[in-house]
VOGU-3710 file (C-alpha; in Angstrom, 3 decimals, decimal comma):
1> xxxxxxxxxx> 29,882/58,969/118,622  32,409/60,445/116,164  34,926/60,997/118,940  34,559/57,440/120,133  34,955/56,013/116,646  38,082/58,072/116,054  39,807/55,777/118,537  39,993/53,085/115,888  41,818/55,424/113,534  44,870/55,195/115,785
11> xxxxxxxxxx> 45,102/51,400/115,717  48,166/51,448/113,419  50,326/53,112/116,045  48,777/51,407/119,043  51,474/48,793/119,446  54,111/51,478/119,704  52,095/53,653/122,049  52,269/51,113/124,854  56,064/51,017/124,897  58,400/53,740/126,185
21> xxxxxxxxxx> 62,070/53,357/125,207  61,620/49,620/124,885  59,901/49,258/128,278  56,158/48,611/128,227  53,997/50,808/130,435  50,971/48,550/130,167  52,115/44,998/129,681  53,403/42,236/131,837  57,045/41,101/131,808  58,152/44,344/130,100
31> xxxxxxxxxx> 56,867/43,387/126,654  54,628/45,305/124,273  51,093/44,049/123,942  50,683/41,915/120,835  47,531/43,119/119,113  47,616/40,057/116,870  47,365/37,710/119,848  44,159/35,849/120,590  44,359/36,756/124,283  45,541/40,011/125,803
41> xxxxxxxxxx> 46,756/40,111/129,422  43,908/39,700/131,908  44,354/43,180/133,360  44,220/44,690/129,870  41,019/42,828/129,033  39,485/43,936/132,319  40,479/47,544/131,652  39,006/47,627/128,139  35,837/45,838/129,260  35,398/48,314/132,108
51> xxxxxxxxxx> 35,409/51,343/129,789  31,936/50,722/128,270  30,631/49,860/131,743  31,900/53,198/133,067  30,465/54,966/130,018  27,063/53,365/130,629  26,945/55,018/134,046  27,305/58,352/132,248  23,849/57,716/130,758  21,356/58,695/133,459
61> xxxxxxxxxx> 18,576/56,142/133,394  15,005/56,207/134,725  11,964/53,950/134,680  10,692/53,440/131,146  6,979/54,072/130,547  6,437/50,365/129,901  7,653/49,550/133,405  4,375/50,769/134,895  2,130/48,278/133,096  4,754/45,563/133,590
71> xxxxxxxxxx> 4,720/46,158/137,350  0,911/46,241/137,482  0,761/42,978/135,537  3,342/41,350/137,801  1,366/42,465/140,848  -1,780/40,836/139,471  -0,031/37,563/138,587  1,628/37,245/141,989  -1,637/37,745/143,866  -4,299/36,380/141,519
81> xxxxxxxxxx> -2,680/34,186/138,882  -2,453/34,478/135,113  -5,053/36,743/133,481  -6,727/35,802/130,206  -8,828/38,956/129,813  -7,547/42,479/130,244  -6,947/43,645/133,801  -5,515/47,113/133,201  -7,607/49,119/130,741  -11,325/49,862/130,670
91> xxxxxxxxxx> -11,779/47,128/128,013  -12,075/44,216/130,415  -13,566/41,882/127,791  -10,420/41,859/125,661  -8,576/38,562/125,407  -4,922/38,985/126,331  -1,678/37,066/126,288  0,817/38,300/128,864  3,797/37,500/126,683  6,299/38,930/129,183
101> xxxxxxxxxx> 4,759/37,507/132,360  8,033/36,358/133,957  9,727/39,710/133,312  6,724/41,408/134,925  7,028/39,222/138,031  10,786/39,895/138,271  10,224/43,645/137,985  7,455/43,444/140,592  9,640/41,719/143,196  12,741/43,827/142,519
111> xxxxxxxxxx> 10,756/47,072/142,750  9,001/45,995/145,950  12,308/45,132/147,617  14,584/47,918/146,337  12,360/50,437/144,574  13,526/52,322/141,473  17,179/51,841/142,470  16,700/48,072/142,310  15,223/48,209/138,803  18,060/50,427/137,567
121> xxxxxxxxxx> 20,604/48,165/139,265  19,071/45,218/137,397  19,400/47,207/134,161  23,108/47,882/134,713  23,800/44,277/135,707  22,114/43,046/132,513  24,076/45,608/130,516  27,361/44,314/131,939  26,277/40,845/130,816  25,453/42,185/127,344
131> xxxxxxxxxx> 28,891/43,811/127,075  30,673/40,637/128,141  28,674/38,326/125,859  29,142/40,708/122,914  32,884/40,577/123,520  32,795/36,769/123,764  30,823/36,433/120,530  33,200/38,665/118,566  36,305/37,013/120,029  34,986/33,555/119,066
141> xxxxxxxxxx> 34,325/34,724/115,502  37,375/36,882/114,726  39,782/35,387/117,304  41,375/38,710/118,169  41,011/40,063/121,690  41,829/43,664/120,867  39,286/43,926/118,048  36,692/42,163/120,197  37,144/44,437/123,197  37,118/47,689/121,224
151> xxxxxxxxxx> 34,152/46,694/119,057  32,127/45,383/122,010  32,592/48,756/123,704  31,573/50,706/120,598  28,490/48,549/120,046  27,375/48,973/123,643  27,900/52,725/123,445  25,726/52,731/120,304  22,804/50,751/121,747  22,725/51,814/125,397
161> xxxxxxxxxx> 20,747/54,905/124,548  17,909/54,342/123,703  17,640/50,523/123,610  18,909/49,435/127,048  15,834/50,368/129,079  13,678/48,846/131,822  11,857/46,466/129,495  12,007/42,685/128,893  14,434/43,227/125,994  17,181/43,363/128,640
171> xxxxxxxxxx> 16,755/39,609/129,016  16,151/39,046/125,309  19,556/40,422/124,274  21,301/38,249/126,865  19,465/35,083/125,823  20,003/35,568/122,089  23,684/36,405/122,576  24,063/33,218/124,588  22,327/31,229/121,855  24,495/32,543/119,010
181> xxxxxxxxxx> 27,671/31,951/121,039  26,659/28,306/121,562  25,766/27,887/117,905  29,059/29,428/116,807  31,055/27,195/119,139  29,261/24,163/117,737  29,871/25,275/114,146  33,589/25,613/114,844  34,065/22,399/116,841  31,124/20,197/115,729
191> xxxxxxxxxx> 30,730/19,317/119,402  27,024/18,796/120,158  27,438/19,607/123,856  27,228/23,309/122,963  23,666/22,814/121,695  22,323/21,351/124,922  21,654/24,749/126,491  19,663/26,208/123,593  16,287/24,569/124,434  16,683/25,953/127,972
201> xxxxxxxxxx> 17,241/29,423/126,464  14,112/28,906/124,366  12,139/28,097/127,527  13,478/31,198/129,254  12,716/33,538/126,353  9,164/32,309/125,740  8,324/33,187/129,350  10,408/36,342/129,708  9,574/37,946/126,357  7,495/35,699/124,108
211> xxxxxxxxxx> 7,017/38,424/121,490  10,666/37,900/120,553  10,725/34,119/121,044  10,681/33,362/117,280  14,134/34,972/117,082  15,484/31,876/118,853  14,494/29,921/115,758  15,426/32,631/113,255  19,003/32,800/114,560  19,366/29,043/114,039
221> xxxxxxxxxx> 18,575/29,256/110,324  22,015/30,555/109,193  23,666/27,731/111,137  21,309/25,136/109,655  22,147/26,447/106,173  25,867/26,337/106,974  25,597/22,726/108,189  24,281/21,514/104,819  27,095/19,909/102,772  27,177/21,032/99,143
231> xxxxxxxxxx> 28,901/19,344/96,237  28,217/20,704/92,757  30,703/19,471/90,153  34,064/20,944/91,239  32,553/23,081/93,983  32,477/21,506/97,411  31,439/23,011/100,748  32,144/21,144/103,920  29,391/21,270/106,582  29,919/23,738/109,418
241> xxxxxxxxxx> 28,526/21,808/112,345  26,149/18,878/112,471  22,974/19,387/110,442  21,170/16,657/112,357  22,159/18,112/115,742  21,185/21,693/114,886  17,899/20,575/113,311  17,111/18,490/116,406  17,869/21,493/118,618  15,546/23,574/116,440
251> xxxxxxxxxx> 12,727/21,061/116,946  13,342/20,762/120,699  13,300/24,554/121,025  9,844/24,591/119,471  8,596/21,863/121,792  9,832/23,531/124,990  8,352/26,794/123,722  4,955/25,300/124,504  5,856/25,317/128,211  4,308/28,672/129,025
261> xxxxxxxxxx> 0,946/29,715/130,519  -0,530/30,661/127,134  0,811/27,837/124,969  0,838/28,398/121,226  -0,642/31,892/121,600  2,589/33,100/123,197  4,753/31,434/120,557  2,816/33,059/117,695  2,370/36,422/119,404  4,909/38,126/117,124
271> xxxxxxxxxx> 3,007/37,147/113,979  -0,105/39,005/115,161  1,586/42,046/116,638  3,395/43,851/113,835  2,696/45,371/110,451  -0,476/47,271/111,349  -1,018/50,632/109,628  -2,014/52,247/112,903  1,382/51,410/114,453  2,929/54,127/112,294
281> xxxxxxxxxx> 2,342/56,573/115,153  4,839/54,565/117,253  8,300/55,717/116,197  10,175/52,552/117,190  7,882/50,426/115,009  8,561/52,455/111,868  11,183/51,684/109,249  14,602/53,012/110,208  15,026/56,571/108,988  18,622/57,237/108,064
291> xxxxxxxxxx> 18,179/60,887/109,001  17,496/59,830/112,600  20,250/58,930/115,074  19,559/55,169/114,882  19,824/55,242/111,094  23,021/57,267/111,191  24,573/54,748/113,579  23,700/51,937/111,152  25,261/53,898/108,279  28,466/54,461/110,245
301> xxxxxxxxxx> 28,868/50,750/110,890  27,951/49,848/107,308  30,478/52,391/106,032  33,197/50,942/108,267  32,371/47,408/107,071  32,454/48,496/103,429  35,816/50,194/103,959  37,192/47,046/105,607  36,046/44,962/102,644  37,933/47,269/100,283
311> xxxxxxxxxx> 41,131/47,208/102,321  41,285/43,517/103,175  43,303/41,549/100,651  42,259/38,112/101,819  38,531/37,539/101,532  36,552/34,383/102,081  32,879/33,495/102,191  31,202/32,125/105,324  27,612/31,010/104,858  26,462/31,366/108,461
321> xxxxxxxxxx> 28,130/34,730/109,049  26,958/36,319/105,819  23,386/35,099/106,367  23,395/36,343/109,961  24,729/39,722/108,826  22,233/40,065/105,959  19,268/38,916/108,050  19,890/41,279/110,958  20,634/44,127/108,535  17,165/43,600/107,077
331> xxxxxxxxxx> 15,618/43,501/110,561  17,391/46,759/111,458  16,305/48,497/108,250  12,660/47,389/108,473  12,096/48,633/112,022  13,884/50,920/114,489  13,473/48,242/117,186  15,582/45,967/115,005  18,670/48,205/115,003  20,207/46,673/118,179
341> xxxxxxxxxx> 19,883/43,193/116,645  21,971/44,311/113,689  24,587/45,879/115,959  24,723/42,974/118,435  24,676/40,144/115,899  25,183/41,405/112,348  28,285/43,493/113,002  30,031/40,763/115,064  29,158/38,188/112,388  31,030/40,054/109,665
351> xxxxxxxxxx> 34,194/40,240/111,789  35,016/36,735/110,566  36,815/38,596/107,775  39,273/39,926/110,358  40,340/36,507/111,596  44,121/36,379/111,373  44,335/40,100/110,571  47,937/41,270/110,996  48,447/44,635/112,679  52,214/44,460/112,214
361> xxxxxxxxxx> 52,107/45,669/108,640  50,128/48,731/109,684  52,406/49,688/112,573  55,761/49,506/110,748  55,499/52,933/109,019  54,871/54,572/112,408  57,856/53,177/114,305  60,168/56,098/113,572  57,450/58,765/113,724  56,107/57,853/117,145
371> xxxxxxxxxx> 58,249/59,359/119,879  57,864/59,163/123,636  56,263/62,610/123,712  53,730/61,654/121,039  52,843/58,513/122,972  52,122/60,522/126,112  50,087/63,107/124,187  48,120/60,385/122,464  47,192/58,715/125,756  46,190/62,109/127,194
381> xxxxxxxxxx> 44,064/62,717/124,086  42,294/59,358/124,474  41,557/60,038/128,140  40,323/63,520/127,269  37,990/62,161/124,573  36,653/59,539/126,964  35,876/62,032/129,714  34,468/64,591/127,259  32,045/62,089/125,764  31,071/60,875/129,237
391> xxxxxxxxxx> 30,446/64,408/130,462  28,328/65,256/127,405  26,201/62,142/127,802  25,803/62,791/131,523  24,384/66,276/131,039  22,278/65,390/128,006  20,589/62,422/129,680  20,194/64,382/132,902  18,150/66,975/130,994  16,007/64,221/129,461
401> xxxxxxxxxx> 15,401/62,666/132,859  14,426/66,015/134,388  11,883/66,605/131,600  10,361/63,139/132,140  10,235/63,604/135,916  8,565/66,998/135,504  5,944/65,456/133,220  5,246/62,687/135,732  4,917/65,250/138,497  2,158/66,906/136,464
411> xxxxxxxxxx> 0,469/63,514/136,097  0,740/63,054/139,871  -1,136/66,315/140,379  -3,904/65,091/138,067  -4,017/61,754/139,932  -4,403/63,673/143,199  -7,480/65,384/141,730  -8,929/62,076/140,563  -8,334/60,554/143,989  -10,698/63,139/145,472
421> xxxxxxxxxx> -13,550/62,242/143,134  -16,417/60,173/144,539  -18,271/59,011/141,439  -17,286/56,539/138,702  -14,345/57,576/136,544  -14,363/56,948/132,806  -10,837/58,019/131,914  -9,289/58,903/128,590  -5,520/59,257/128,309  -3,213/59,029/125,332
431> xxxxxxxxxx> -1,042/56,065/124,420  2,006/57,338/126,342  0,311/58,115/129,666  -2,187/55,285/130,107  0,165/52,891/131,915  1,120/55,527/134,476  -2,527/55,843/135,539  -2,840/52,042/135,587  0,084/51,944/137,993  -2,046/54,039/140,387
441> xxxxxxxxxx> -5,150/51,883/140,004  -7,080/53,603/137,208  -8,479/51,981/134,054  -7,867/54,245/131,048  -8,989/53,850/127,460  -5,563/52,830/126,160  -1,955/52,333/127,232  1,450/51,494/125,795  0,647/47,844/125,025  -0,152/48,668/121,399
451> xxxxxxxxxx> -0,471/45,090/120,185  -3,006/44,233/122,920  -5,483/46,696/121,418  -5,566/45,254/117,882  -8,346/42,845/117,035  -5,987/40,018/115,939  -4,929/39,718/119,565  -7,897/40,814/121,675  -10,583/39,224/119,418  -13,063/41,927/120,372
461> xxxxxxxxxx> -12,377/45,208/118,581  -9,521/47,144/116,992  -9,231/49,823/119,646  -5,813/50,892/118,461  -7,057/51,664/114,959  -9,907/53,622/116,548  -7,319/55,540/118,585  -5,277/56,033/115,402  -8,289/57,597/113,652  -9,071/59,768/116,669
471> xxxxxxxxxx> -5,392/60,765/116,906  -5,448/62,040/113,314  -8,791/63,834/113,655  -10,604/61,304/111,486  -13,149/60,605/114,223  -15,455/63,427/115,389  -14,312/64,123/118,927  -17,790/64,141/120,536  -18,790/60,880/118,859  -15,663/59,304/120,282
481> xxxxxxxxxx> -16,074/60,797/123,767  -19,780/60,015/124,002  -19,302/56,446/122,767  -17,285/55,663/125,910  -18,956/58,261/128,146  -15,635/59,734/129,212  -15,999/62,121/132,122  -12,279/62,728/132,651  -9,860/63,352/129,810  -6,109/63,887/130,214
491> xxxxxxxxxx> -4,937/65,697/127,097  -1,494/66,654/125,826  -2,004/69,483/123,268  1,147/68,391/121,455  -0,389/64,957/120,801  -4,172/65,450/120,883  -4,325/68,987/119,478  -7,632/68,285/117,695  -9,391/67,086/120,864  -7,787/69,768/123,036
501> xxxxxxxxxx> -8,897/72,622/120,775  -12,468/71,369/120,565  -12,809/70,664/124,296  -11,768/74,231/125,092  -14,842/75,385/123,139  -17,169/72,666/124,410  -19,553/73,927/127,106  -20,056/70,419/128,497  -16,417/70,203/129,657  -14,348/72,232/132,065
511> xxxxxxxxxx> -10,558/72,550/132,129  -9,720/71,992/135,814  -5,974/71,463/135,539  -3,651/72,898/132,943  0,035/72,542/132,292  1,813/72,703/128,979  1,828/68,914/128,460  -0,886/67,706/130,871  -4,421/69,080/130,871  -7,414/67,596/132,690
521> xxxxxxxxxx> -10,909/68,155/131,302  -13,921/67,149/133,416  -17,460/66,660/132,156  -19,787/69,090/133,877  -22,560/66,522/134,122  -22,112/62,915/135,216  -21,383/60,288/132,571  -24,543/58,561/131,457  -26,608/61,775/131,565  -25,669/62,842/128,054
//
């Protein structure tokens, strides 16, 4: 990350670096590229846009754990219709809302046609769209192609690992980027035609990823505030866009949000699915820790923004951009899952301060110092940094993938044992492994759909809090096991150390498969004969 960011430190001499003895090596018609121009040459834009795409292929991707319950859900919907009680876990009486039903169906069809390669291809295609729309958003706000291209690449490098994964958020980022672009175009031109597509985006998001549907409305609020004319004594603020048009779009987006299989339940899903104490065991739902990589990335961007504010002589206040920046900053600080929203929307929003920024004043002191040899060395250095970072990411993510594949191979060996069993199977797995067993037709105690297992959503029982207590050893292990008559338990000692240690000493259970992260305990007598 530091090497990639260092690229921006050379911006002052960048104009000179593209020209050798008065003849440009990278521009058309033998002229140096004007970094102050709104549009760079097409080939230059294509080159700079391709760099983050190439870098993304240096991150080895694999199927996210959530993919397995998404596929199983899509399979059910395609063949049986929309479920309203749980179809995957052992708790079949739970009420459910499949808030990402359309994403599940898309994943189901893509996987059936092209397998894992198809899902990963879909991921990379969506990522290319995210890169392009990020660039478009920044260029509309700051009106500088060079800044837009470089920043879009840096943002994508920052979020690709770990946020661009095989989950519905792939579609969410695209939809919300499209919405903010349309809102920004309307604010700048006051042309209502740009608002026509937003209700359609609302319809798409409520079916693809309803848990994040309220963000469609949240992102309109800064633009509604900006469209309100203010006149207080000598202070006067002209409206940025049409208040009536944006408010009407807001209302229409709510109305079309009802067009989903679960109605209002889908639209309000977010309000019932966050803030639970038991979710603290899920890292991505915790507040952003600035000692972790996601927090450090936020600090780097905040530091760069603060430095820009100090250096810029001309400052102005933009209601919509400041509100969008502040709101997404709060979202990113409150929860790790919110970090990409700050990077994709908050950072671009604050680039309005760079509109009309003049690079010429920065490049003048370097004209005499930059020789032809330095230009060549600088370009070699940039290429070297690019390939070094790519190589590091390639090997690091390869190691992560190999560890995940090894773990799933151990699970496959356990599944092979279960496939040989003749009697009923009452299966316990932890939160991370449940969906993998569901993918192979088993019904475990819990899976990665954390919000499904809280009482506010399932209206039966707070299974996730029960799991939380069991996870922390606050629930006597035999009381928990006997309550559900588990006869097969898949235990990871690193997660369920309390249960693992006690089962090793329990004469009623036998360890029939053991690996460092996957252990299968089997009850010696059939369930029900306790």
